[in-house]
C-alpha positions, 0 to 999 in steps of 0.5 A: 126471609121470603115466604111462598106466595101460597101463604098469601093465597091460603090466607085470602082463601080463609078470609074469603070463606069467612066472609061468604059465611059470616052471617050463616049462624050455626048451620054448616056453611055451603062448601065453595069450589076451589076453582071458583075461588081461583077464578075470583082471584085470577089464580091458577086453579091447580096451584090453589088446589095444592094450597087448599089441600095443605089447609085441609091436611092441617085441619083449617079447612074441610073438603066436601066431595061431590057435585056440590062440593068444595071447601069451607072453614073447619072451625070459626075464623076466630079460632084459626090463626095466621101462624097455623096458615103459615105452618100449613103452607111452609111447614113447621121448620124455623126460618133460620137453621144454624149450621155451626160454622164457628166450629169449623175451619180455624176453630175445628181444634177448639174444645167442644166446651167453647161452643156449649151455648148457641152463638149470638147469631143463633140466639138473635135469630131464635128470638126473632123467630119466636117474636114473629111466631107469637105475632102470627099466632095472636092474629086470627083469620077473623082479625084479618077479615076485620082489617078489610073494608066491609065493602070488600067483603060485601063485594065478594059475597055479591060476586059469589052469589051471582057466579 
Protein backbone atom coordinates (compact mmCIF):
# COMPACT_ATOMS: atom_id res chain seq x y z
CA UNK A 1 0.00 0.00 0.00
CA UNK A 2 1.28 3.42 -0.89
CA UNK A 3 -0.03 6.58 0.73
CA UNK A 4 -0.05 9.99 -0.84
CA UNK A 5 3.03 12.03 0.13
CA UNK A 6 0.58 14.63 1.40
CA UNK A 7 0.07 12.44 4.48
CA UNK A 8 3.73 12.88 5.44
CA UNK A 9 3.59 16.60 4.72
CA UNK A 10 0.40 17.08 6.74
CA UNK A 11 1.76 15.14 9.71
CA UNK A 12 4.96 17.22 9.68
CA UNK A 13 2.90 20.42 9.52
CA UNK A 14 0.96 19.33 12.60
CA UNK A 15 4.13 18.46 14.50
CA UNK A 16 5.71 21.77 13.47
CA UNK A 17 2.66 23.76 14.57
CA UNK A 18 2.85 21.99 17.92
CA UNK A 19 6.58 22.70 18.31
CA UNK A 20 6.16 26.37 17.48
CA UNK A 21 3.56 26.83 20.19
CA UNK A 22 4.19 24.17 22.82
CA UNK A 23 5.28 26.81 25.34
CA UNK A 24 2.47 29.30 24.63
CA UNK A 25 0.24 28.26 27.52
CA UNK A 26 -3.51 28.86 27.29
CA UNK A 27 -3.24 31.84 24.90
CA UNK A 28 -4.29 31.21 21.30
CA UNK A 29 -1.12 30.61 19.28
CA UNK A 30 -0.16 32.95 16.48
CA UNK A 31 -1.02 31.50 13.07
CA UNK A 32 1.81 30.43 10.77
CA UNK A 33 1.55 31.20 7.03
CA UNK A 34 1.55 28.03 4.92
CA UNK A 35 4.04 29.65 2.52
CA UNK A 36 6.56 29.91 5.39
CA UNK A 37 6.13 26.25 6.24
CA UNK A 38 6.49 25.30 2.57
CA UNK A 39 9.72 27.29 2.38
CA UNK A 40 11.03 25.73 5.58
CA UNK A 41 10.54 22.21 4.19
CA UNK A 42 11.38 23.13 0.56
CA UNK A 43 7.94 22.07 -0.64
CA UNK A 44 5.73 23.57 -3.36
CA UNK A 45 3.51 26.05 -1.53
CA UNK A 46 0.45 25.47 -3.74
CA UNK A 47 0.49 21.75 -3.00
CA UNK A 48 1.08 22.21 0.73
CA UNK A 49 -1.86 24.64 0.81
CA UNK A 50 -4.10 21.82 -0.47
CA UNK A 51 -2.95 19.49 2.30
CA UNK A 52 -3.48 22.16 4.96
CA UNK A 53 -6.94 22.94 3.55
CA UNK A 54 -7.80 19.25 3.99
CA UNK A 55 -6.56 19.43 7.60
CA UNK A 56 -8.73 22.50 8.17
CA UNK A 57 -11.82 20.83 6.66
CA UNK A 58 -11.21 17.92 9.05
CA UNK A 59 -11.01 20.25 12.07
CA UNK A 60 -7.34 19.49 12.72
CA UNK A 61 -6.07 22.96 11.91
CA UNK A 62 -7.86 26.27 11.79
CA UNK A 63 -7.29 28.99 9.27
CA UNK A 64 -6.87 32.59 10.34
CA UNK A 65 -7.43 35.07 7.50
CA UNK A 66 -5.76 38.42 7.06
CA UNK A 67 -2.36 40.03 6.71
CA UNK A 68 -1.03 38.23 9.78
CA UNK A 69 -3.04 35.09 9.14
CA UNK A 70 -2.06 31.51 8.61
CA UNK A 71 -2.90 28.24 10.31
CA UNK A 72 -2.63 26.76 13.77
CA UNK A 73 -3.72 23.54 15.40
CA UNK A 74 -7.43 23.57 16.16
CA UNK A 75 -6.94 21.61 19.38
CA UNK A 76 -4.06 20.36 21.54
CA UNK A 77 -1.59 18.03 19.79
CA UNK A 78 -2.37 15.27 22.27
CA UNK A 79 -5.97 15.24 21.03
CA UNK A 80 -5.13 14.93 17.32
CA UNK A 81 -4.39 11.42 16.08
CA UNK A 82 -2.31 10.29 13.16
CA UNK A 83 -5.40 8.43 11.93
CA UNK A 84 -7.26 11.74 11.70
CA UNK A 85 -4.43 13.20 9.63
CA UNK A 86 -4.37 10.18 7.31
CA UNK A 87 -8.17 10.28 6.89
CA UNK A 88 -8.08 14.03 6.20
CA UNK A 89 -5.63 13.55 3.34
CA UNK A 90 -6.50 10.08 2.01
CA UNK A 91 -10.20 10.01 2.82
CA UNK A 92 -12.07 7.54 5.01
CA UNK A 93 -12.20 4.60 2.58
CA UNK A 94 -10.49 1.31 3.37
CA UNK A 95 -7.24 0.54 1.57
CA UNK A 96 -8.63 -2.77 0.25
CA UNK A 97 -11.91 -3.09 -1.61
CA UNK A 98 -13.05 -6.64 -2.27
CA UNK A 99 -14.65 -7.00 -5.70
CA UNK A 100 -15.90 -10.55 -5.07
CA UNK A 101 -14.25 -12.10 -8.13
CA UNK A 102 -14.94 -15.47 -6.53
CA UNK A 103 -18.56 -15.05 -7.64
CA UNK A 104 -17.64 -14.55 -11.32
CA UNK A 105 -16.48 -16.73 -14.14
CA UNK A 106 -16.25 -20.39 -13.11
CA UNK A 107 -18.43 -19.72 -10.03
CA UNK A 108 -21.12 -17.50 -11.53
CA UNK A 109 -23.69 -20.30 -11.50
CA UNK A 110 -23.11 -21.25 -7.86
CA UNK A 111 -25.85 -20.42 -5.33
CA UNK A 112 -25.47 -17.16 -3.38
CA UNK A 113 -25.36 -19.10 -0.09
CA UNK A 114 -21.88 -20.36 -1.11
CA UNK A 115 -20.66 -16.77 -0.79
CA UNK A 116 -22.65 -15.59 2.23
CA UNK A 117 -19.52 -14.92 4.30
CA UNK A 118 -16.52 -12.84 3.27
CA UNK A 119 -13.71 -14.90 1.78
CA UNK A 120 -10.47 -15.46 3.67
CA UNK A 121 -8.73 -12.76 1.65
CA UNK A 122 -11.32 -10.10 2.47
CA UNK A 123 -11.32 -11.20 6.12
CA UNK A 124 -7.51 -11.00 6.41
CA UNK A 125 -7.40 -7.62 4.69
CA UNK A 126 -10.12 -6.23 6.98
CA UNK A 127 -8.28 -7.45 10.09
CA UNK A 128 -5.05 -5.83 8.85
CA UNK A 129 -6.90 -2.59 8.07
CA UNK A 130 -8.42 -2.49 11.55
CA UNK A 131 -5.04 -3.13 13.21
CA UNK A 132 -3.43 -0.38 11.12
CA UNK A 133 -6.22 2.08 11.94
CA UNK A 134 -6.07 1.23 15.66
CA UNK A 135 -2.33 1.87 15.73
CA UNK A 136 -2.66 5.21 13.95
CA UNK A 137 -5.58 6.19 16.19
CA UNK A 138 -3.44 5.41 19.26
CA UNK A 139 -0.67 7.73 18.04
CA UNK A 140 -1.13 11.46 18.62
CA UNK A 141 0.71 14.41 17.13
CA UNK A 142 2.14 14.90 20.62
CA UNK A 143 3.51 11.33 20.49
CA UNK A 144 5.14 12.05 17.13
CA UNK A 145 6.67 15.27 18.44
CA UNK A 146 8.03 13.43 21.49
CA UNK A 147 9.80 10.90 19.24
CA UNK A 148 11.85 13.65 17.62
CA UNK A 149 15.06 14.92 19.24
CA UNK A 150 14.42 18.12 21.22
CA UNK A 151 17.16 19.90 19.28
CA UNK A 152 15.16 19.46 16.06
CA UNK A 153 12.16 21.19 17.65
CA UNK A 154 14.42 23.93 19.04
CA UNK A 155 15.98 24.46 15.61
CA UNK A 156 12.51 24.75 14.06
CA UNK A 157 11.53 27.38 16.64
CA UNK A 158 14.73 29.32 15.93
CA UNK A 159 14.13 29.12 12.18
CA UNK A 160 10.63 30.56 12.48
CA UNK A 161 11.71 33.19 15.01
CA UNK A 162 14.17 34.71 12.54
CA UNK A 163 12.22 34.42 9.30
